[in-house]
C-alpha positions in Angstrom: 142.8 60.8 -105.8 144.9 63.8 -106.3 145.3 64.8 -110.0 148.0 67.1 -111.3 146.8 69.6 -113.9 149.1 72.1 -115.6 151.6 73.5 -113.2 152.1 77.3 -113.6 155.2 79.2 -112.6 153.4 80.5 -109.5 152.6 76.9 -108.5 156.3 75.9 -109.0 157.5 78.8 -106.9 155.1 77.9 -104.0 156.2 74.2 -104.3 159.9 75.2 -104.1 159.1 77.5 -101.1 157.4 74.7 -99.3 160.2 72.3 -100.1 162.7 74.9 -98.7 160.6 75.2 -95.5 161.1 71.4 -94.9 164.8 72.0 -94.9 164.9 74.8 -92.3 166.7 73.6 -89.1 164.5 72.8 -86.2 163.3 75.8 -84.1 161.2 74.9 -81.0 159.5 78.4 -81.0 158.7 78.2 -84.7 157.8 74.6 -85.5 157.0 73.4 -89.0 153.7 71.4 -88.7 152.2 69.3 -91.5 148.5 68.5 -91.5 146.7 65.7 -93.3 143.3 64.0 -93.1 142.0 60.7 -94.4 138.5 59.2 -94.5 138.2 55.5 -93.9 135.3 53.2 -94.4 134.6 50.9 -91.4 133.9 47.3 -92.3 132.4 44.4 -90.4 133.2 40.8 -91.4 130.0 38.9 -92.1 131.6 35.6 -91.3 134.2 34.6 -88.7 137.5 33.3 -90.0 138.0 29.6 -90.5 140.5 28.5 -87.8 144.0 27.6 -88.7 145.0 23.9 -88.9 148.5 22.4 -88.7 150.3 23.6 -91.8 147.4 25.8 -92.9 146.8 29.5 -92.0 143.4 30.8 -90.8 141.2 31.8 -93.7 139.1 35.0 -93.9 136.1 35.6 -96.1 136.2 38.7 -98.2 132.5 39.5 -97.7 131.8 42.4 -95.4 129.1 44.9 -94.3 129.6 48.6 -94.3 129.7 49.9 -90.7 130.1 53.6 -90.9 133.1 55.8 -91.6 135.8 57.6 -89.6 138.1 60.4 -90.3 141.7 60.5 -89.2 143.2 64.0 -88.7 147.0 64.0 -88.3 149.3 66.9 -87.3 153.0 66.1 -87.5 156.0 68.2 -86.4 158.6 66.3 -88.5 161.7 67.8 -86.9 160.2 68.1 -83.4 159.5 64.4 -83.7 155.9 64.7 -82.5 152.5 63.9 -83.9 148.9 64.3 -82.9 146.2 62.0 -84.3 142.4 62.6 -83.8 139.8 60.1 -84.9 136.2 61.1 -85.5 133.6 58.5 -86.1 130.3 58.5 -88.0 128.5 55.4 -87.2 126.1 53.4 -89.4 122.4 53.3 -88.4 121.1 49.9 -87.6 117.9 48.4 -86.2 119.9 45.8 -84.2 121.1 46.9 -80.8 123.7 44.1 -80.7 125.1 45.3 -84.0 125.4 48.9 -82.8 127.0 47.8 -79.6 129.5 45.7 -81.5 130.2 48.5 -83.9 130.8 51.0 -81.0 133.2 48.6 -79.4 135.0 48.1 -82.7 135.3 51.9 -83.2 136.5 52.6 -79.7 139.1 49.8 -79.9 140.4 51.4 -83.2 140.5 54.9 -81.5 142.5 53.4 -78.6 144.9 51.6 -81.0 145.5 55.0 -82.8 146.2 56.7 -79.5 148.6 53.9 -78.5 150.4 54.2 -81.8 150.6 58.0 -81.4 152.1 57.6 -77.9 154.5 55.0 -79.0 155.8 57.0 -82.0 156.1 60.1 -79.9 158.0 58.2 -77.2 160.3 56.8 -79.8 160.9 60.4 -81.0 160.3 59.4 -84.7 160.8 62.4 -87.0 160.5 62.7 -90.7 163.5 63.3 -93.0 162.4 64.8 -96.3 164.4 63.3 -99.1 162.3 64.5 -102.1 164.4 67.3 -103.6 163.6 70.2 -105.9 165.4 68.2 -108.7 163.2 65.2 -108.0 160.1 67.4 -108.3 161.3 68.9 -111.6 162.1 65.4 -113.0 158.8 63.9 -112.0 156.5 66.8 -112.8 158.3 68.4 -115.8 155.6 67.1 -118.3 153.0 69.1 -116.3 154.9 72.4 -116.3 153.5 75.3 -118.3 156.2 77.3 -120.1 
């Protein structure tokens, strides 16, 4: 979780400069690229779902086993309407060959799904329009500002 401490004048100036950068018109030779990363825990259901019946949806148990982790690294060019996603996996150790095989298949399916999402979003030319203004930042963060 990201926690906001006391925000100094230098921090505010840098925040405003970054906000200004997001408003610069698109320039192909000088793209604005945003980077982010996210760690995710991979989970394996311990029980299969109970099948759906007429008028009743399928039911899933909330019990799971930890099955490793993966990291998602995302680079987005908001106004160029492109993104690049990389998935790196760290797999759980197991004595059961079948479990490891299933886990590897699960991870690779996830990586393929991420690649398909990336291709689809890029083909659709989905950009990002920043709507959070300097005034929004001042209103939300004012209580953290240092005078």
